[in-house]
VEXNU-74447 format. One record per residue (C-alpha): y, x, z. Coordinates in pm, whole numbers, plus 32768, in hexadecimal, padded with zeros to 4 digits. Layout:
! VEXNU-74447
YXZ
...
This chain:
! VEXNU-74447
9D0E74B4A07E
9DA6752C9F3C
9F1175D29F28
9FEF76749E23
A0B4777F9ED7
A1EC77F29DF2
A2B4795A9E23
A3EA79A09D6C
A4967A709E66
A45B7B8D9D5B
A5637B7F9C3E
A4857C089B36
A3517B419BA8
A29A79ED9BF7
A14A79D19CCA
A095789D9CB6
9F6A78829D8D
9E8477449DC0
9DDC77449EF5
9CBD76B49FB3
9CCF76D4A134
9CA2784AA120
9C2C78439FF5
9CDF78F49EC9
9C9878209D95
9D5F78839C84
9EC2796D9C7E
9FA779779B51
A0AE7AA99B3A
A1F77A459A58
A2727B7C99D0
A4127AFE9996
A4547C4B9914
A3517C2D9804
A37F7B0796F8
A26B7A1696EF
A1527A0895FF
A09878D5964D
A06D77ED9509
A0E7792F943B
A025795D92EA
9FA17AC5927A
9EDA7B73916D
9DDB7C3E921E
9C9C7D0B91F3
9B427CD892B1
9B1D7E359343
99E27DEB9430
98BE7CEB9422
98267CD69579
96E87C199563
96C77BD296E4
97F97B279721
97D37A7595BC
993D7B00957E
9A177BC294BD
9B2A7CA49524
9C627CC1941F
9D4D7D8A93CF
9EBA7C989388
9FC17D9593D5
9FB47D639561
9F957EBC9654
9E327E1596B3
9D427D9A95B3
9D317C0895C4
9BD87B549622
9B587A4F9500
9A1E79A79594
991479169473
999777A494D5
9B0A77F3945E
9A7678A2931F
9A93779F91E1
997E77A790EA
9A52783A8FD3
9A7F798E906F
98DC79909095
98267A6D8FC0
977979DD8E6E
963E7A098EEB
95917A499027
94317AB2909E
934D796C90C4
92FD794D9257
92AF781B9332
93DA773E92BC
94CD77B393BB
9601786E9328
963879B393BD
97937A7D9399
96B77BA39311
96217B2491EA
97727A50916F
98767B6191BF
98AB7CC39196
99BC7DB991E6
9AD27DEF9112
9ADE7C7090BE
9C467C06908C
9CAB7AC69131
9DD47A02918D
9DF379A892FE
9EE678EF93EC
9F16791F9545
9E5478519624
9E7C78E99795
9F617A2097C7
9EFB7B8A9858
9EBB7B7899BA
9EA17C7F9A9C
9DC07D8D99D4
9D307C4598F3
9DA07C5B9790
9E1F7B10970D
9D287A2496AA
9D2779B29540
9CAB78819452
9CAF788392D9
9CC5770092DC
9E4376E092B1
9F3D75C99308
A07F759E928A
A12E7487933B
A22573C1928E
A30C728992EC
A1D4716292B8
A095723392AE
9FFA739692E4
9F57742391AC
9E1B74FA91D0
9DB175C2909F
9C2D75FF9065
9BE174919110
9B807359908D
9BB7729791D8
9CC471A69205
9D16714B9371
9E2170499411
9ED6706E952D
9E356FD5963E
9F726F5596B8
9F736E4F95C2
9E876D409666
9EAF6C4C9566
9D7E6C389491
9DF86BA19347
9F086CAA9339
9E1D6DCD936C
9D576D4A924B
9E8B6D01917B
9F0F6E7391D2
9DAD6EEE9174
9DA06E55902E
9EDE6ECC8FA8
9EA270329027
9D6570058F4F
9E1E6F9F8E2A
9F0670D28E3D
9E4C71F38ED4
9DD772F38E00
9C5273688E0A
9C3574A68F09
9D4174178FEB
9D0A73759154
9E4872BD91D2
9E947236931D
9F6371299345
A06C71429438
A0E0701A951D
A2337003944C
A1956FA79317
A15C6E529390
A1C16D2892C0
A25A6E3E91AD
A20E6E099041
A1406ECD8F50
A28C6F618EA1
A30A6FFA9015
A19170609056
A15E71268F03
A2BF71B38F1D
A285725B9058
A11272BE8FE9
A19B73678E88
A28D74288F5B
A17874BF9062
A07E75068F25
A1A975BA8E70
A1FD76748FA6
A08476E08FE0
A08477578E6C
A1B078218E72
A12678AC8FD6
9FE479208F0C
A0C279BE8DF9
A1897A7E8ED5
A0577ADE8FA2
9F967B598E6B
A09C7C718E16
A07F7CFC8F73
9FA37E1D8F33
9FC67EEE907B
9F717E3A91C5
A0997EC092CF
A0297FA993F7
């Protein structure tokens, strides 16, 4: 039987464990003395490509380098040309050390493991979530009415610029195009401002 065990007896940290009988399935330790980095966005640099893991290690300013799997690397960061092979994408063929990337923290550091990172950035707004480097439109599963889901998808398709994916949140139900567009434009501007700030960073903090 699976159980969640929480230990908050120490003021500086919280420990949450998932156990199945006598077996430990997962352990998460939150350090209260250190600010949360989850969902933060950073300018980073690929420091090592590891073919055996199909992943890269990334310097984004933390004490430990972050872990970036191939499936979390947007095609925009691929090398312009890659060796021909059997059609399967391999990280050693599409990514090189020294490449600058923008990453978001998916999972914070745990124990001796560095943070898990992604280049698929998501910025949450009031009615939707903006996903740069994507063209996908998703509607919240909590909106069950098929006609409303189709209406929202049509509206988003009419206002969304190419190269941006959108996840429509539940609270967008019954909203008009003007309300959705205002939220979308605000998110796009936030993304542009973020990119402008990150482009001015020449050094990576240590």
